[in-house]
N, C-alpha and C positions, 0 to 999 in steps of 0.2 A: 376187557375193560371198555368202559364208555369213553366218549370224547371228553377231554379235560375242559373244565369251565373255570372262569376267573371270577372270584367273589371277594370283595374287600381287599384286593391286592394279593390274594393267595390263590394258587391253582388247586383245583379239586378234581378228583376222578373217582368214579364208583366202580368197585369190583363186581364181578358177576355174583358173588354171594351177598351183595347188598352193603358191605362195609365200605368205608371211605378212606381214601389216601389224600394227603395234602402235600403241596410243594410250595414253600415260600422262598424268598431270596436267600435266606440264611441256610437253607438245606442244600445238600448235594445229591439227594435222592428222594423218592417218594417215601413219606412217613405215614404209618397208620394213624388214623384219627378216631377217637371214640365218639366225637360229635360230628354231625353232618354239617355241610357248609351253611352259612347264613342264607336267609331267603334272598331271592333275586330282587334287586331294586327295579323300579318301573321307569328308569331313566331320569329320575329326579335326584339331585344331590341329597345327602343326608341332612336332616334338619339339625342345626346346632342347638345346644341347650340354651335356654333363655336365662339371663341373670336373675337372681332372686329379686322379688319385689316389682318386676316390670309388668306383671299382669299377663305374661305369655302363657305359661303353663300353670294350672291350678296347683296350690300347695297340697301335697298328699295328707290324708288324715294322719294325725299323730306327728306331722312334720314340724318344722320350726314355727314358733309362734310369731304372730304379727308384731312388729315393733311400732308403737305409736309415735307420731311425730309432734303432737301437742301444738300444731300450728294455730288452730282455732283459739285455744286457750291463750297462746302467746299474743295473738292479735287483740283479744278482749282485754287482757291485762294491760297492754300497751295503751289502749284507748281509755280504759276506765280506772286504772290503778296508778301506775308509775311508768312514765315514758322511757327513761334511760334503761332500766333493767328489762322492760318489756321488749325493747329493740334487741337486746342480747338474746332473749328467749326466742324471738323470731329468727334470728340468724342461726341458732343451733337447731331449731325445729325444721328449718328449710334444708339443712344438711342431711337429715335422716333419709329421705327418699332418694337423694342423689347418691349417697354412699351405698344404699341397698341396691340401686341400679348398677353400680360399679362392682357389686359383689362383696363389698366390705361390710359384712354383718357386724363385726366387732366395733368398727367405727360408727356404724349407724346406731348401735345400742348405746355407745358412749355419748353420741350427740343427743339421743333421745333422753338419756338421764340428765344431761346438762340442761336441755330445754325445760324439762320438768322442774329441775332445781330453780332455774331463773323465773319460771312462772310463779312458783311458791314465794320466792324472794320478792317479786313484784307485788303480789297480793299483800304480803306482810308490810312492805314499804308503803303501799297505798293506804292501808288501814292506819298505820302509824302516822302518816302524814295527815290523814283526815282527822284523827284524834287531836293532833297538835294544832291544827287550824281551828277546830271547834273550841278547844280549851283556850287558845289565845284570843279568840273572838269574845268568849264569855268573860275572860279576865280583863280585857280592855274596854268592855262596855261599861259606861258609867251613866248614872242618872244625873242629868244636868239641872233639872228644875222640877220640883214637885210642889204643886199648888194645893195646899190642904184646904184652903178656904174657897174653893171654887163654888160659885153660886148655884 
């Protein structure tokens, strides 16, 4: 048998026939292993997985879809449509990326859906308010003097 090596907290040794034996803290003797030991690290600690949405590792093809945050739309409807509901849309849209970074995909999806809903409400409220203003201006406009005999 070759000298034992430590990989991933488990001791490994190779038999003369090429098969591997492993010994971990729960064992009382060497146990045969169908798999060889993991590759040797180069002295660096293992890289922890990055939370979703932080830009660390690319999303694999066919992986989870991107969750839109609607922040640009929320800002635009706040400026051009209706301020109160636009602010609510901004609050929910800013929560999307924060929740994704924390790994809360369900919460991010919920905030994204609420941001989208408040953007739509802001657009409808802005259009309704615009129509009300135009109609009231037309209704209150009166002709005060018409001079028919103007020379």
